[in-house]
C-alpha positions in Angstrom: 215.8 131.3 71.4 216.0 128.8 68.5 218.3 130.2 65.8 215.9 129.2 63.1 213.1 131.2 64.7 215.5 134.2 65.0 216.5 134.0 61.4 212.8 133.8 60.3 211.9 136.8 62.3 214.7 138.7 60.5 213.0 138.0 57.2 210.0 139.4 55.5 208.0 138.4 52.4 207.8 140.7 49.4 206.3 140.4 45.9 208.9 139.0 43.6 210.7 141.9 42.0 209.2 142.9 38.7 206.4 140.4 38.9 203.6 142.9 39.1 204.8 144.8 36.0 205.3 141.5 34.1 201.8 140.3 35.0 200.2 143.6 34.0 202.1 143.6 30.7 201.3 140.0 29.8 197.7 140.4 30.8 197.1 143.3 28.5 195.6 145.4 31.3 196.4 149.0 30.5 195.9 150.9 33.7 197.2 150.5 37.2 193.7 151.1 38.5 192.3 148.1 36.5 195.3 145.9 37.4 194.9 146.8 41.1 191.2 145.8 40.9 192.1 142.5 39.2 194.3 141.5 42.1 191.9 142.9 44.8 193.8 145.9 46.1 193.7 149.7 45.7 196.0 151.6 43.4 197.8 153.0 46.4 198.4 149.5 47.8 199.7 148.4 44.4 202.2 151.3 44.4 203.3 150.3 47.9 203.8 146.7 46.9 205.9 147.8 43.9 208.1 149.7 46.4 208.7 146.5 48.4 206.1 146.8 51.2 205.3 143.4 52.8 202.0 142.1 51.3 199.1 140.7 53.3 198.3 137.0 52.8 195.0 138.1 51.2 196.9 140.1 48.6 199.3 137.3 47.8 196.3 134.9 47.4 194.5 137.5 45.2 197.5 137.8 42.9 198.0 134.0 42.7 194.3 133.4 42.1 194.0 136.1 39.4 196.9 134.7 37.4 196.9 131.0 38.2 200.2 131.1 40.2 201.3 129.2 43.2 201.9 131.4 46.3 205.7 130.7 46.1 205.7 132.1 42.6 204.3 135.4 43.9 206.4 136.0 47.0 210.0 135.7 48.1 211.8 136.4 51.3 214.3 139.2 52.0 216.0 140.5 55.1 214.0 143.0 57.1 215.5 146.5 56.6 216.2 146.8 60.4 217.2 143.1 60.9 220.9 143.6 60.3 221.0 146.4 62.9 219.2 144.2 65.5 221.4 141.2 64.7 224.6 143.3 65.0 223.4 144.8 68.3 222.6 141.3 69.7 226.1 140.2 68.7 227.7 143.2 70.4 225.8 142.5 73.6 226.9 138.8 73.6 230.6 139.7 73.1 
């Protein structure tokens, strides 16, 4: 398999750390419920996003649209939590 494809599959997109709290603070929105509605998600989904759950494209677009941001300003990539184990296992098998 192409190494670039392998590396990409070991990554996941997450909302940039602290972004949601900064947007809420700067917007003057007081409650998580109102902020969640502004970006088009439930409060439960908002809480999961703050904990690092991978967002849907629809959610990323909702955040970007609500605050006039580019998609790249909303998300960043991080290694999948299980990616290092899979990579280490593949290396062991190859040895």
